[in-house]
Structure formats: C-alpha cells, structure tokens
N, C-alpha and C positions, 0 to 999 in steps of 0.2 A: 066784492065790490066791499073795498075800501073805503070809507068815507072821507078820507085824508091824501089819498093821491090820485091827480084831478087827472094824467089820464088812465086808473079805471073807469070815472064816477061819470056820470050824467049831467046835462043840464037841469033837469028836473029837479034828479036829486038835489043839485047847487044851488036853482035860485034865488032860493028864500035863507041859505049858508049864510053865516059874516064868517070872514075868515082873521084873523089878529097878524099870522106872522106865513112868510110863506119859506117856502125851503126852498136855493133848488142846486143840485146836486147837476156837476159841475167836474164834467171829467175827460179822458181825451182817447184819442183810435189811434196805436204803439205799436210794437211789436216788444215784447214781453220774454226776448230769447227767445231760444223755443220750447219753452213746456207753457207759458201760458197765454190764453187769445189775447190777439189786437182788443174786446173790450175789458181789457182788469178791471182799469182804473172805472167804468161804467160801473159795472159788475159789480163791485165795491161802495159808490156812492151809492148806486138803487139800494144797493140795502141796507147801508149806515141808516141813512135817511128815514128808509118807509118803518125798520123796525123806531128811530127816534118817532116822530111822527106818530106809532101808533104808540108808546109808553107816554108822550102826552096829552094823544090824545082820548086815553082810557082816564085820565087823573085829570078830562073840563079841559085839558087846552085846546086851540082851535088851529092846528096850521094843518098848510094843506101844501104836500108835498110837487113840486111840479116836475115836468120833465127832464132826467138829464140828455145835460148837451153830453153829443158825446166827442167833439173836439176839441182837444184844445192847444195851446203853443207848445208844437212841437220842433223847431227852426235848427237844434243842432242835430235831429237828425231826418235829416234830409234824403242824409245818401243810402236811408232806409226804406224798403217795399213797401207803399203803402203806408207808413207814417203820414196820417192828414194833419196837415197843418193849418191853425188857426191865427194870424197877426196880433197880437193885441190890442189894435186900432178896430182891429172886427173885432173882440170883444168888447170889445167899450162899445161900440152900434149897437152889437147887439141886447147889450146888460143895458144898452139904458133904454133901446125899446122897453126892452121888461119892467123893468124901471118907472118909465113914464107907465106902461098901461098897471099895475099897483099901485102909485101913487094915486090916479087918476078914478079905482076904483076904492080909493077909505083902505087899502091894507096896506099898511105903514111902515111895516118890520119887511126885514128879506137876509135871509141869513143863507148866504153861502158857501155851499159844501163842497169844499177844493179835494178832487180827490187824483188830482195830477201831480206834480210836481214844478213841471216847467212852466204851471198858472201860476203869476201873478197879477192880485187882483189888487194890491192895495191901494194905486196908487189911481187904480179905476176906482174903485171905493171915494176914492179922499172927490178924483173930481165929477163921481154923481154926488156925491153929498150936501158938497156948495149947490150942485142945478136944481138937486130937493131933499132941500130942507125940510122937509115934514117926516122926511122914512130915513127910518133907522137902518145904517145897513151893517150888518158883519158877519164878518169873514172866519169859516172855520180850514184850518191848512192842514 
C-alpha cells in the first residue's frame, strides 16, 4: 500500500494524516490508432503522478494522488467508436466539486496533471481561482 495514492490506502491510515498537496491526474478514453489502448492517457497519467508523489514522499513531502479521471474532451473525434467525451462544462462541474472538498478539508494546493491534449483547463482554473481564493491550483500539461 502506497500511502500517497488515495485509491490504494484506507481511512484508518489517513484519519490522522495531513496532506499539503492533492494531485489530480486527468486523462481520456479514446482510440490511439490501432496499436495503443483506449486508456493510454490514463496509464501515463497514473504512472507519472504516482512516481512524482513517491519521490516527493521520500523527501518529506505530503502529496496525495487522487484517482485518475478517465474521461476528457473528445469533441473532435465523435466519429470514432467509443471515444468518450466530457464537455468542458462537465469538467468544470466535476473540478468544482473536487476543489470544494479539498478547500473544506484544508488542502489548499491542487496540481492537475493533464494527460490528454484535448483537455483545456486554463479557463476552468481561472474561474475556480476566483471562487476559491485560498486555493492554489496549478496545471501540468
């Protein structure tokens, strides 16, 4: 069990823990030609955020990696079978709920790791920064 990966840990291990950074990997479910799986963006985001959190944890940091959001904006590929699309307005609604929880629980830093080129979080982060002034939200594209 890696204590910095929320999906792998449990409440008993976390009930007295304090994290200073939440990391949100955000991918997509889309075709990557014929040779790569639909979850390629998610696998990459999972691996990169977990490894980054491990390094930070071993150096005394207190990150927590949230579960990867597996759906992104795929409006340009609506003709591709089973490419799953989230509209930007849906992403904003999901992100708002996540930021609200973190803010309420005293985790004021959020790193959004964007694993999919079709996601555009910049305007969403600007809107959330206005609504949640204590929050420091940063994007890795």
